[in-house]
PAZAPA-4460 file (N, C-alpha, C; in steps of 0.05 Angstrom, whole numbers, plus 32768, in hexadecimal, padded with zeros to 4 digits):
% residues 80
    n_x    n_y    n_z   ca_x   ca_y   ca_z    c_x    c_y    c_z   seq   type   mol
   8011   7FE8   8003   7FFF   7FFD   7FFD   8012   8017   8000     1      M     A
   800C   8025   7FED   8020   8040   7FEC   801A   8056   7FFA     2      R     A
   7FFE   805E   7FFD   7FF6   8075   8011   7FDF   806A   801B     3      F     A
   7FE1   8076   8038   7FD2   8071   804B   7FCA   808D   805E     4      T     A
   7FAE   808F   805B   7FA2   80A9   8066   7F9E   80A2   8085     5      G     A
   7F97   80B6   8090   7F8E   80B5   80B1   7F7D   80A0   80B5     6      S     A
   7F63   80A9   80A6   7F4D   8094   80A9   7F51   807B   80A1     7      K     A
   7F5F   8072   808F   7F64   8058   808B   7F77   804B   809E     8      H     A
   7F89   805E   80A6   7F9F   8056   80BA   7F90   804B   80D3     9      M     A
   7F78   805D   80DD   7F67   8056   80F3   7F59   8040   80EF    10      D     A
   7F51   8035   80D8   7F40   801E   80D4   7F57   8008   80D7    11      H     A
   7F6E   8007   80C8   7F7E   7FF3   80CE   7F87   7FEE   80EC    12      L     A
   7F8A   8004   80FC   7F8E   8002   8118   7F79   7FF7   8125    13      L     A
   7F5D   7FFC   811D   7F48   7FF1   8128   7F48   7FD1   8121    14      A     A
   7F4B   7FC9   8107   7F4E   7FAD   8102   7F64   7F9C   8118    15      E     A
   7F78   7FAA   811A   7F91   7FA3   812E   7F84   7F9D   8148    16      F     A
   7F78   7FB4   814F   7F6B   7FB1   816E   7F59   7F9C   8170    17      Y     A
   7F47   7F9B   815D   7F2E   7F87   815E   7F3C   7F69   8160    18      D     A
   7F54   7F67   8155   7F60   7F4C   8157   7F6C   7F48   8176    19      G     A
   7F79   7F5F   817C   7F81   7F61   8199   7F6A   7F59   81AF    20      V     A
   7F57   7F68   81A8   7F3F   7F62   81BD   7F35   7F46   81BB    21      F     A
   7F30   7F3A   81A1   7F28   7F1F   81A0   7F3C   7F0C   81B2    22      K     A
   7F5A   7F0E   81AC   7F69   7F01   81B7   7F6D   7F05   81D4    23      N     A
   7F6D   7F16   81DB   7F6E   7F1B   8200   7F59   7F17   820D    24      T     A
   7F3E   7F1A   8202   7F27   7F17   8211   7F15   7EFF   820A    25      R     A
   7F23   7EEF   81F1   7F14   7ED5   81EA   7EF7   7EDF   81E4    26      Q     A
   7EF0   7EF5   81D4   7ED7   7EFC   81C8   7ED6   7EF9   81AA    27      Q     A
   7EBC   7EF1   81A8   7EB8   7EEB   8188   7EAD   7F01   817B    28      D     A
   7E9F   7F12   818B   7E94   7F2A   817F   7EA5   7F3D   817A    29      T     A
   7EA9   7F45   815E   7EB8   7F5B   8154   7EB2   7F7B   815D    30      S     A
   7EC4   7F89   815E   7EC0   7FA4   8164   7EAD   7FB4   814D    31      I     A
   7EB5   7FA6   8139   7EA7   7FAF   811D   7E88   7FB0   8120    32      F     A
   7E82   7F9B   812B   7E65   7F91   812B   7E56   7FA3   813E    33      S     A
   7E62   7FB4   8152   7E52   7FC8   8165   7E5D   7FE3   815E    34      L     A
   7E4C   7FF3   8152   7E50   800C   8148   7E5C   801F   8163    35      S     A
   7E4F   8019   817C   7E56   802A   818F   7E75   8024   8199    36      K     A
   7E7D   800A   8199   7E97   8002   819C   7EA9   800B   818A    37      S     A
   7E9E   800A   816F   7EB2   8013   8159   7EBA   802F   815B    38      Y     A
   7EA6   8042   8164   7EA8   8061   8161   7EBC   8063   817A    39      I     A
   7EB7   8058   818E   7EC7   805C   81AC   7EE8   8054   81A2    40      K     A
   7EE9   8041   8192   7F08   803A   818E   7F14   804C   8179    41      L     A
   7F03   8051   8169   7F10   8066   8153   7F16   807F   8161    42      I     A
   7F06   8089   8176   7F0C   80A2   817E   7F24   80A0   8192    43      D     A
   7F2D   8085   819C   7F42   8088   81AD   7F5C   8080   8198    44      N     A
   7F55   8076   8186   7F6D   8070   816B   7F75   808A   8166    45      I     A
   7F62   8099   815F   7F6B   80B5   8156   7F7A   80C3   816B    46      E     A
   7F72   80C5   8181   7F87   80D1   819B   7F9F   80C4   819B    47      K     A
   7FA0   80A8   8197   7FB9   809D   8199   7FCE   80A1   8182    48      Q     A
   7FC2   80A3   8165   7FCF   80AE   8151   7FDD   80C6   8158    49      R     A
   7FCF   80DB   8164   7FD4   80F6   816B   7FF1   80F4   817E    50      T     A
   7FE9   80E3   8193   7FFF   80E4   81A5   801A   80D9   8199    51      V     A
   8015   80C0   818D   802D   80B1   817F   803E   80C5   816A    52      L     A
   802D   80DB   815F   803C   80E9   814B   8054   80FC   815E    53      S     A
   804F   80FE   8173   8063   810A   8188   8071   80FD   819F    54      A     A
   8067   80E6   81A6   8074   80D8   81B7   807F   80BC   81B0    55      N     A
   808A   80AF   81BB   8098   8097   81B4   8081   807D   81B9    56      I     A
   8070   807C   81CF   805F   8069   81D4   8043   8075   81E1    57      D     A
   802F   8064   81DF   8015   806B   81E9   8009   8054   81F6    58      H     A
   7FF7   805C   820A   7FE8   8042   821A   7FCB   804A   8210    59      H     A
   7FC3   8037   81FF   7FA5   8037   81F8   7F96   802C   820C    60      L     A
   7F83   8037   8219   7F71   802D   8229   7F50   8035   8224    61      N     A
   7F40   801F   8219   7F27   8025   8215   7F17   8012   822B    62      V     A
   7F07   8021   8237   7EF8   8016   824D   7EE0   800D   8244    63      E     A
   7ED4   7FF6   824A   7EB9   7FE9   8244   7EB2   7FEE   8227    64      S     A
   7EC7   7FE3   8213   7EC5   7FE1   81FB   7EAB   7FCF   81F0    65      L     A
   7EAC   7FB8   81FB   7E9A   7FA2   81F6   7E92   7F96   8210    66      I     A
   7E79   7F97   821B   7E6F   7F8A   8232   7E82   7F8B   8249    67      E     A
   7E8A   7FA2   8252   7E99   7FAA   8265   7EBB   7FA0   8268    68      D     A
   7EBF   7F99   824F   7EDB   7F8E   8249   7EEA   7FA6   8241    69      D     A
   7F00   7FAE   8249   7F14   7FC1   8245   7F25   7FB7   822F    70      D     A
   7F31   7FCC   821E   7F46   7FC5   820B   7F5E   7FD4   8219    71      L     A
   7F75   7FC8   821B   7F8A   7FD3   8225   7FA3   7FCB   8211    72      V     A
   7FB1   7FE0   8209   7FC5   7FDA   81FA   7FDD   7FF0   81F7    73      Y     A
   7FF8   7FE2   81FB   8008   7FFA   81FA   8015   7FF5   81DF    74      H     A
   8016   800E   81CF   8026   8011   81B1   8039   801F   81B5    75      M     A
   804E   8018   81A4   806B   8029   819E   8061   8034   8182    76      K     A
   806C   804D   817F   806C   8054   8164   8075   8044   814C    77      R     A
   808A   8033   8153   8096   8022   8140   8081   800D   8132    78      E     A
   806D   8008   8149   8055   7FF2   813F   8048   8002   812A    79      E     A
   8045   8018   8127   8033   8023   8117   803F   801D   80F9    80      L     A
***
C-alpha cells in the first residue's frame, strides 16, 4: 500500500485492536458489529495517533468496550 490516510490508518488500527480484544478476552463478538463500541474505539485511536506523533509510546485504555470488558494495550511508535 503506497498511501495511507489518517481515517484508513484508524480503521487498520481498529482491526488490529479487534484481534487483540478477541485474543485477550476470548470474545467472539467483533467490535465492528457494535456501532457504539466501534465509535468509542475510533475516538481513542484518534487520540492515540495524536499522542504517538509526539511521544515514543502511549497506553490505550478503553473502558467497558463490550459488556464491561476493557481494552488495554501499550503501543510504541515503531508498531505503527
